[in-house]
N, C-alpha and C positions, 0 to 999 in steps of 0.2 A: 293585713296591716296591724302593727303593734298598737293595741288600744291605748297604751301609755303615751303614745306619740300623737294620738288623734286630737286631744284637747289643745296642746301647744300648737299643733298645725292649724287648727281653726283660729286660734288667737293670732297666730302669725299672719294668716290670710287677711284678717280684718285690719290688723295694724299696718299691713303692707299697702293697702289701698287708701287708708285714711288720709295721708298727707296730700293725696292727689284728687280728692273729691271735688275741688273747684272746677276740674276739667269737664264735669258733667254739664256745666253751663256754657261750655265753649262751642264755637262754631267750627265748621270745616275751614281749612286753610286752602288758599290757591297756591299751594306749594306741595306738590305730589299727591295731596288728597284728591285733587281733581283727576290726575293721571291714573291713579289706582282705583278710584271709586266714583266720585260724583260726576265726572265728565268722561268716564271710560265707556265708550259705546258697546264694548263686549259685555258689560254688566247687564244691559237690557236685551242684547241680541240673542236670538235663538241659536246663532252660530258662534257664540262667544268662546266656547271651549275650543272649537277647531281653530278659531283665529288666534287664540293664545298659544296653542301648541305649535301653530305654523310659525309664530314669531319667537318661540322660546330660545332658539340659538342665535338670534340676531338683535333682540330688543332687551336692553338692560332693565326695563321696568316690568318684565314678565316673570312672575313667580306663581306657578299654578296653585299651590296650596293657599297662598294669600288671596289670589283671585277667587278661588272657590269659597273662601270665607265671606268675602264681600258679596259674591253672587247669591249665596244662601241668605245672607242678611237682607239684601235688597228684595229677594223674593218674599221674605217673611214680614218685614216692617218698612220696606222702602228706604229712602235716604233720610235718616233721622240722626242728627249729630249727637244727641244725647245717648241714643242707643249705641252708636259707634264708639263713643268714648267709654260707655259702661262696659262694652265688650273688652276694650283695651285694659280697663281697670281689673276686670276679672282675670284676664290672661296674666297680667302682672302678678296678681295674688297667687295664681297657680304656679307661676315660675318660682316665686319665693318659697312656696310650700314644697315644690319639687327639689329645690336646693336643700331644704331642710331634711327631706327624706334621704337624699343622696348622702349628705354629710353624716346622718345618723348611722349609716352603714360603716363609716370609717372612724368615727370618734366614740370613745366609751361614754362620754357625758353628753346627753342630748342638749344640755343648756349651751354648750359651745356651738353646736349646730344651729340652735335657735337664734342666738345673738348674731352669729355670722350671717345668717339668712336675713335677719331683720335689718342689720346694718347695710347689707346690700340693697334691700328693698326701699328704704326711705331716703337714701342719699339724693341730694338735689340734682346730681348728674342724670338721674333716671327720669326727670321731668320730660326731657325732650323725646324720650321713647314712649312714655305712657300717654302724654298729652297730644302726641302727633298721630293722627289716625293712620296715616300711611306707614308708620313704623310698626304696625301690627306684624310686619314681616320679622322684626327682631324678637317680638314677644312669642310668636308661634315657633320661630326657629329655635329660640333658646329653650322653649318647653320640650321640643323634640330632642334637642342636644342633651339636656339633663336626663331625660328618660332613657336615652340611648346609653348613657353612662350607667344608670341604674340597672338596665337590662344586662349590660355587659358584666356586671358584678354578681349576677344571679348564679345559683348553684345548679340550675337546670339548663342543659345544653340548648334546648330549643329557644329558650328566652334569651340566652347569650347571643345566639345567631340572629335572633329577632332584632338585636341592636342595629343590624345592618339596615333593616327597614326603617327604624326610627331615625337613624342618621340620614338616610336618603330623603325622608320627609323633611328633615331640617334643611338639607341642601336645597330643596324645592321652595323653601321660604326665604332664604337669604344666602348669598354666595360666600361671604367670609367664613361661614360655618364649616367649610371644607377642611378646616384645621382640626376637625374632630379626631382623626386617627392619632395625631401627635398628642392630644389631650388624653386619649385612651392609654397610650403607651406610658405616659408620665404617671397616670393614676395607678397603673399596674405595677410600675417599678417602685413607687414610693409608698403606696397604700395597700398593696397586696404582696408584700415581700415574702419570698420563700414559697410562692405558689406556682413558680415556673413561668417560662416565657410562652405566651400564646401567639406563636408565629403565624399560624394559619388565620386566626381572627384578625391580627394586626394587618396581615397582607391583604385580606379580603376588604377590610375597611380602607386601606390605602388605595387599593385599586378602584373602589367605588368613588372615593373622594377625588382621585386623579381624573376620572372621566368627567365629573361635574366641574372641576377646576378648569379643564380644557375647554369645555363648552362655555363657561362664564368668561374666560379670558378673551374669547372672540367677540363678546358682546359689548365690552367696555370701550367707550370713546372718551379719551381724556388727553390732557396736555402732556407733551413729552418732556420728561425731566432727565437731565444728564446724571451720570453716576455721581459726580460731585455734589449736585443738588440733592440727590436722594440721601447721600451720606450726611449732608447738612440737615435735611428735614427730619430724619428719624429721631435723633436725640432731642431736637427742638420740640417735636410733637410729643415725645414721651415726657419731657419736662412739663409741658403744658398740661397734660392729663394728670400727672401726679400733683401738680400745684392745685388744680381744680378739685381733686379728691381731698387734699389736706385742708384747703381753704376755699370752699365753694362760694366765691363772690364774683360779681361782675360777669355773670354767666349770660351768654348771648345765644339766640337761636342760630345765628350765623356769625362766626368770628371773622374779623378782618384778615385778609390774606397778606402774609408778609412776603418780602422779597427774598429770593434765594440767590446768593452769589455763586456758590459752588467753587469759590476760589480760596482754597485752604481753610475756609471757615469750618469745614466739616470736621477737622481733627479736634478742634477745641471742644465742641459739644460732646464728643465721645469720651473725653477724659473722665467726667464723673460717672458715666455709665460703666466704663471699664473698671474704674476704681471700686464701685459697689459690687460688681461681679467678682472681682479678685478678693474682696473682703469676705463675701459669702463663701467662696471656695476655701479661703483660709480658715474660717470658723465653721465649716460645714457640719462638723460633728455636734455643734451646739444648736443647730437648726433642726427643729422637729420635722419629721417627714410630711406632716400636714401643712407646715409652713412652706416647705419646698414645693408641694403641689400647688398651693395658693399662688406663689410667685410665678411658677411656670404656667399656670392657668391664665393668669393675667397677661404674661408675655405672649403666649401662644395665640390667645383669642384677640389680642389687640394688634398683633403683628401685621395683619392685612391692611390695617388703617394707618400705619405709621409712615408709609412712603416707600416701602420696599417694592411695592407694585403700584402701577397707576390705576386710578379709578375715576369715574365720572364726577364725583363730588369735588374733586380737586380744582375744578373750574371755578368754584365759588370760594372754597376755603380748604386749608390743609388739615383742619381739625374740626371735630363736632362732638358735642356731648353724647349723641346717640351711639357713637362708636364705642363708648365705654360701658354699654349696658351689661353684657356678659363678663367682660374683664373685671368689672367692679366686684364680682363674686370672689375672684381670686384675692383681691386686696382685703376684702372683708374677712375671708378665712384667715389670712395672715394676722390681721388686727385682732380678731377674736382669740386666736391661739396664743399670741404674744401676751395679751392682757390676762389670759388664764394663768400663764406661767408667772407673770409678775405678781399676780394676786394670791399666790400660794401662801397660806397662813393668814390671809386677810379675807375672811369669808365673804364679806359684802362689797369688797372693792371692785371686783370684776363686774357684777351687775350694776353697780352704781355708775361706773365709767360708761358702760354700754348704754344705760338709760339716759345719761346726760347727752351722749352723742346722738342717740335716736331722737330725743326731743329737739335738740338744736337743729339737726338736719331736717327733721319733719317740718319744723316751722319755716325753714328756708324753702323747702319744696313747696309748701302751701302757697307761699308768697310768689314763688317763681311761676306757678301755674297761671298767674294773671297775664303773663306775657303771651300765653297761647290762647287767650280767650276769643280772639277774632283776628282776621287778617290785618286790620289797621294797627292794633296793639303789637302784633307780631312784627310787621315791617317797620313800624316806627321805632321799636326797640333796637332793631338793626341799624337804622339810620342815625339814631342817637349816638351810637358808638362809632359808626363809620358812615359819614355823610356821602362818601364816594362809592357806596355799594350800588353797582349797576342793577343787580338783580332785585334789590330792595325797592329802588325807585320804580323799576319796570313793573313789578308785581303789585306794589301798592297802587300804582296808577291804573292797572288793569282792574283791580278790585273796585276802586273809586269810580271808574268808568261804568262798570256794571251796576253800581248803585246810584248812578245819575250825577255824580260829582265831577262833571266834565272839566270845569275850570281848574280845580285842584289836581285832577289827573293830568291835565295838560302841562302843569308845572313839573310834575315828576317825570313825564315822558321827555320833556325838554332837558331835564337834568341827566336822564339816562343817555340820550344821544350826545350830550356834552362829554360825559364820562367815557363812553365807548362809541365813538362815531363810526367804527368799523363793524358794528353789530347790526345786521339788517332788521332783526326783529324790532329793535327800538324805533327805527324809522317807519316800519310798517304800522306799528301801533300809534305812533305820533300822527301819521297820515290819516289813519282811521278816525282818531280823535278830532283832528282838524276838520274832517268832513262833517262829523256830528255837530261841530260848533260853527259850521258854515264858512270855514276858511278854506275854500276849494282850491284857490291858486297855490296857497302854502302846501296843501295836501299833495298837489301834483308834484311839487318839487321834492317833498319828503319821500314820496313813494318812488320817484325816479332815483333818488339816492339809494333806496333799498334794492331796487332792481340792478343798479350798477354794482352793488356789493354781492348780490346773489340773484341771478336771473331766474333761478328755479323756484323761488318762493311765489307760488301762484297767487296767494292773497294780495301781494303787492300789485300785481297786474289787475286783479279784479277791483281792488279799491281805487286804483288810479283811473280805471275805466269809469267808475262811478263818479269820481271827481270831475272828469271831463264832461260827463253827462249833465252834472249839476251846473256846469259852466255853459252849457248849451253847445258844446263842441262835439256833436254827435259822431262825426267821422273819426275823430281821434279816439272817442270812446269805443267805437266798433273795432278799430285797429288794435287798441289795447286789449280788448276782450279776446280777439283772435290770438294775441300773444299769450294770453292766459291758457287758451286751449292748446297752444303749441307746446307749452311746458308741462301740462298736466300728465300726459301718459308716462307711466313708470316713475313719476316724481315722488321720491320718498321724503322730500323736504317740505311737502305741502302743509304738514301740521306744525304749528308753532310749538316748540318743545318747552319754552319757558313760560310763556303767557299767551295762551290762545285767546284771541279777541272775542268779546261778547258779540252776539248777533248785531250786525251793523246795518245802518242806513236803510 
């Protein structure tokens, strides 16, 4: 390691985590943190690894490297929110330093690499990844992604081919990272000109990524979008992300989902996109190769989240800040390079502009961390912007239920079934809450509604049996219990995927 780069790397690490220090006081969320860690039975089980690998090709929440990090953490310190958030902070700092070392290989002035990495690190869009324990998958995956690029740029053949291992580890952390081969080709073409085409390496990486992409494509369960809706969604999502990068305000943990018409609206959104692309091609000789790499890195790494392909999160929203974690590096590279060229002849202009942006973004990031401090703050921020968010009402109610706030939880369960009366999970949790509050007849009707919607949710049968028992109707309770037994064998729907109920009654 170049000793001249060590001190700026240490400074970068410290500055990268500073805006996010408030998350050390944050709690776990009942939004994927439970699925990946706090309520994941495989974390405690001696057969956890075999269970994870058995479900790798079918369960979209299984990422072996991420699971391993949580399992080791649990073995060493248990489930401690402060420790989990501290690990995420350290990983974010390491990703930022890795970006710095990568860019130092390609730019003559380390200061360009430093400011690009710092602008990437402190932007408020990064809060959703750093503050969300479950998003350790993005942090670990990005770390392997960047080190795979560093390895591929080595002069030693065994290290170059070792980039396959690093890329594979990245794929085991997060599925969208299978775009690595395209990033590698772009880096070679723009930043390693005149060094030949590495067809064998490109082919090997493409083959490995294709295998993982095929596996991951079979795991996703999402809503079906027509071609017209996808064409409408892509430029709209792209515009949303660019707007939040330029002006990071009104940032939400979950953005309201907009309606897609798919009826000729798709052509309008593509006009500015095509216009920008044509302008870049027209003035391509004036664009620095590093800037081309930054633009393409942004486009390639964001592409899986734009709507070209379907994925599970689209059930809740079409966009999310955490999808911008790695793509932000591309935009930061472009910004740093452009400011360097603008500042030629003005020695202090470049660092002054960068320092201003870093301070401004860091302050916004510090404030944004408050949204993630606990489940109540998290879900209330969503409801403040979108009172019709079913998932916010449902998960806030589940959390309040577990904390003993039964009456307030009942209000949110009620709103959830009003918003989406066709979702059985809402009726199940409402029924369970009604049992806890002594409203047994109401619970019988709520749980009957859940069974009508999906007979295979075994919890609905069990809770309804309990409600009958509390009403003194023992025979009906026995019959309902037998119904629960009948649907349990081979039932993959038995676990509630959005809001597992706390221990009941």
